[in-house]
N, C-alpha and C positions, 0 to 999 in steps of 0.2 A: 417481392421476396421477403422484405422485412416483416410483413404481416404474417407470413407463413412461419418465419423464425420466431416471432413473438409467441406463437402457439406452443412452443416448447417450454416456455417459462411460466412460472407460477404467479406472475405479477398480476395484481388486481386490474382488470380491464377498465375500471372506472377512471384510471389515472393515465395521463401521458407521463411516462416515467423517464425522466431526464437526469436521474441522480444515481446511476449505477455505481459511480465512484465511491459513494459512502460505505455501502455494505455489500455491493454486488447483487446478484440474483441468480438463483440456482435453477437449471432446467429440470423438468420433471424426470427425464431419463437418468440424470446424475443423482437426483434426490432418491429415486427408487433403487439405484444401485447401492447407495449408502445404506438404505433401509434393509437391504438383503444382508449386509454385514451385521447390522444391528440385530436382526432376527437370528442370525447364526450364533451370535454371542449369547443371546438369551436362551437358545435351545440347548447349548452345551457350554456353559460358562467356563468350566475347568478345561475341557478339551480345547476350546477356542483360544484361551490364553496360553496354554502350555504347548500347543501344537500348531496353531494357525496364525497367531498374532505376529510373531517375529518374522516368519517368511513373508507375510503380507506387508509388513513395514519395509522389508528389504526390497520387495518388488516395487513398492511405491517410491522408495528412495532411488532406485535405478531409473524410473520414469522421470522423476524430478531432475536427477542429474543430467539426463539427456536434454531436458527442456531448458535448463539454466546454464548448461555448459560447465559442469563441475564433475568431480569424482564423487561417486555415491558415498564413500566413507567420510566425506567432508560435510554431509548433510544431516542435520538434526531437525526433528519436527517439533514445532512449538504451536501454541494456540493462535497466535496472531503476531504481527510485526511489533506491536507494543511490548509483548512478552519478550521477543527477541532483543529489542533494544535494552530492556531492563536486565536481561540476562548478561549482556556484555557489560553494562555499567556495573553490575554487581561483582564482576570478575576483576575490575580494575584495582590495581594497587596504588590508590591515590594517597597523597600525603598533604598536610596543610600547605596552602599556597598553590597547589596544582590547579590547572584550568581544564575544563571541558568546554569545547567550542560548539555552539549551535547557531542556527540562523533564525531570523524573525519570520521566515516562511515555514519553519518546521512545524510538524504536527504537535498540537498543544500538549497531548498526553506525554509525548516523548520528551519535550522540553521540560515539562514538570518533573518527569522521572530523572532527567539529568541533574536538575537542581536538588532533588531529594537525595540521590545517591552521592553526589558530590559533597553535600553538607555533612554527611556522616563521617567524612574523613577530613573535614576542614578545608576541602577544596571549594572551588567556585565555578559557576557557569558564566561564560562570556558569550554574548550574543552579537553576531555579525548582522549589521543592518544592510540588507540588500536593496538597492534602489528600486522603487516601484512607481509606475510600470517599469519592467525590466527591458533595457535596451538590447541586450544580447548576452550570450554565455560569458563573455569576457567580464561583464559587470558583476556577475556572480563570483567568479574566481577572484577578482580584485577585492571585492567586499569581504570575502572570507579570509583571504591571506592578510588583509590589513589588520585583522584581530589576532593573528598568530603571534605568540610570544615564546620565549624559551621555556615557559611554564606550561604550555599547551600539551596535554598528553593524548587527548582524543578529540576528534572532530566528528560530529554527527551531521551528515548531509543527506538530504532527501533526494531520491532518484526522481520522483515526481512530487512536487509540493501538494499537500492536501488543500490548504485554504485557497491557493491561487492557481492550481492546476498547471504548474510550469515544470518542464523537463530540465533538470539541472545537468550541467556538464560533469558528471561524476568521475569519468576517467581522467579528465584534465585536473579536476580538484584533487583527486587521489594522488596523481603524479606530483603535484606541487606540494601538497601537505606532507606526503611521506618524505619528500626531499628535505623538509624542515624537521624530520624526526617525529611527526605526528601520526598516530594511528588513525585509521579512517573506518568508521562504521556507517554503512549506507542503510538508511531507512527506506527500503524498497517496497513499502506497503502496496504501491501501485505498479511496481515493476513487472512481475510475471504476467505475461499475457498482453501487456500494453507495449512493451519495448522488447526487442530481442536481447537475450542475456548470454554472456560468455564469461562466467565468473573466473575461470582460470586465468584470463588475460585482462580482467578489468582493472587490476592493480590495487584493490582495496584489501583491508584486513578482515573485515566482517561485512556480511550482507544478510539482511533479513527481509523476507517478503511474504505477502499473503497470496493464497490461491483463491480465496473466496470472493475476491473482487473481479478482476478481468478474466480469470480462468473459470469463474462461475461454479466453484465447488461449494459444498456445505460449509457453514461457518465453523471456525475453529480449526482451519487447515492452513498452516503456514510453515515456514522453514527458517532455519538459521544456518548460515554457511560461515566457516572460519578457516583461515589459513591453517595448515596442518600444525605448524609449530606453536600455534596459539590455543589449540584445542584442549590441551592438558589443564589449562587454567579456567576453562569454561565449565560451569556446572548449572544444571537446571535450578530454577528458583525453588522448586520443591525437591528436596533430597529424599531418595528412597533406596530400594535394595541395591540398585546398580552401584552405589557409592562403595559398597563393601563386597561386591561380587568377586568370587575367586576365578571366574572364567578368564581364559587367556586367548580364546578364539575370536574375540571382538575387542575393539578399542574401548577404553573407558568412556570416551566421548559418546559412543553409541549405547553402551550399557546403561549409562546414567540417563540419557535423554529418552530412550525408548520405553522406559517404565518409570513413571513418576506417581504411581498409584492407580487405583481403579478409575477408569475414564471411558469415554465413548470414542473409540478410534475409527469409527465408520467413515468419517470424511476423508481421513488420510488413506485408508485402505481403498477407497473409491477413486483415488487420484489418477491412477493409470487410465481407468475408464473415462474419467472426466476430461482429461487432456485430449484423449482421442475423440470423445463425443463432441466436445465444443469445437475442437479443431476441424471436425468433419462437417460443421454447419455451413461452411463455404468451400467451393472448389478452390484449391490452392492452399488449404489448411491455415495454419497460424500466421504465416506470412501475409496471406490475403486478408485475414481478419484484422491484423494490426494495421495494414495499409488502408483498409476500408474505414476503420474507426478513426484514423487520423484525418483522412480526407473529409469524413462526415463532421468531425469536430471543427475543422477549419471552415467548412460550409456553414455550420451552425453559427459560428462566431460572426461570419460575414452577414448572415441574415439578421442577427440581433443588432449589429452595429448599424446596418442600413435602416433598420426599423426605429431604433431609439437613440442612435448616436452613442456617445460614450467613447471609451478607449479600450483597446485590447491590452491584456495584462503583459503580453510578451510578443516577440516576433514569431513568425510562422515556424521557424526552425526549432522552437522550444515548446511546440504543441505536440502532444501525443493523442490520447483519447479523451482528454479533458480540455476545456477551453473556458477562460474566464473573461468577462466583460465588465469594465468599471462603468456603472450606470451613471448617466449625466445628472439625473435627479431622481430621488426616491422619497417616499414618505419618511419623516424623521423616525429613526429607530426608537422603539419603546422598550421598556424594561421586560425582561424575560426571566424564567426560572434559572437559577444558577446552573451553569453547565449547558444550557440550551444553546445549540450551535447556530441557529438560524436567526436572521435579522427580521424582526417583526416591525410593522404589520405586513410587509410585502410578502414574506414567505407564506403566511397563512392565507393571504388574499389569493395568491396563485393556486394554492391547494384547494381552498374551500369554494372559491367563486369560479375557478376556471378548470379545476380537475387536473392540475399540473403539479408534479413533484419535481422540483428543481432546487438546487442549492443556492440560497441567497444569504450572504453573510456580510457583516461589517468588518472589513479588514482594517486594523488600526492605522496602517500606513497609507490608506486611501481615504480622501475626504468623503467619497461617496461609497455606497454599498456595491458589492460585487454579485453578479449572478454567474455561477459556475455550472456548465452543462457537461454531461457525459455523452459519449457515443459508443454504442455497442451494436451487435449484429441485428438486434430487434428494433433499432431506431431507424427512422428515415426522415427525409427533409421536411415532410409535413409536420412532424412533431415540433420542430423548432419554429416553424411558421405559426403554429398555435401559440407557442410561448411568446413570440414577437408581438402578436396581436394582443395578448393578455398584458404584456408589459406596456404597450402603447395605451391601453385602457387604464391601467393602474397609475401610470406616471403622468397621465393627462397630456 
């Protein structure tokens, strides 16, 4: 079945693709639907913007709201979760001495953004060091709460960590943090499509997530959700006509975020189709896809641990569709271009000698390198067996 499903995707057949988590992969059918919107825009630019765009955004917003368990009027579209995080940070009324709390498992770009925005106000970023490997959800909660002070204004927590592929206990974190008067922003870059979402009851203040990863939409398709009483202080990073609109039939929140200048909205407009298309790739829909991917990720981790040893990054209960293994031995990491995310030379060896695209990184908290694998509908057990043999060959 996985081979048949792979045929829907535009992925290069030369590679065993085990890194869906980085940028996702868009099926041909979804790509083509977005192209139809792009063509419609070009055929009648004025008519499209003035007559079709807003109804299309509202239709997409309704589909997203059903998918993430939210009210449609609480959903704004952004380009990616990093943009969503920056948008919330820009809205904070920070003063000198205030603190923004992040974790050392946070996505690098978002932790950098926190530092940059805090510095503008004389505030500072405090980093919670989460033990690694992680013993369980309680270890995450304990580590985060240990760094909360009366000066903590916002905590940014990942729903699923990018470097280590760990599912964080965001509901419990939110409950504890808000009890301390701390607002909670969830970086849910990996959330939609990997884990079931019910934002109305999650108990957080803000949530931002990507659709181009596990929902397989075109790139540049993400959302920002905020509690209703916080929306008036949120503004897009690019201010445009919505900021001065005289309309009263829509919230200022939607008026500002729905138009930030000329752009390509095709990915967002294709969202309803994409959620149905990808959800239809397996009997049982999205629930079946999420369950399949988690089982496959756990199986992949077991294959790698048996083949090369090492340690799992976390217990089974904290695995979604990503799984990371701490490698027992690996070639010493060599220098790489600034910003290069992969650990060399092992990453390139897997890609160039074995035709495998997998995430290999050096996580500062682990003495060894990590290999992080993804699992989606087009993957199957044999993919990870290929990786296991390649690692055996490269690690000697």
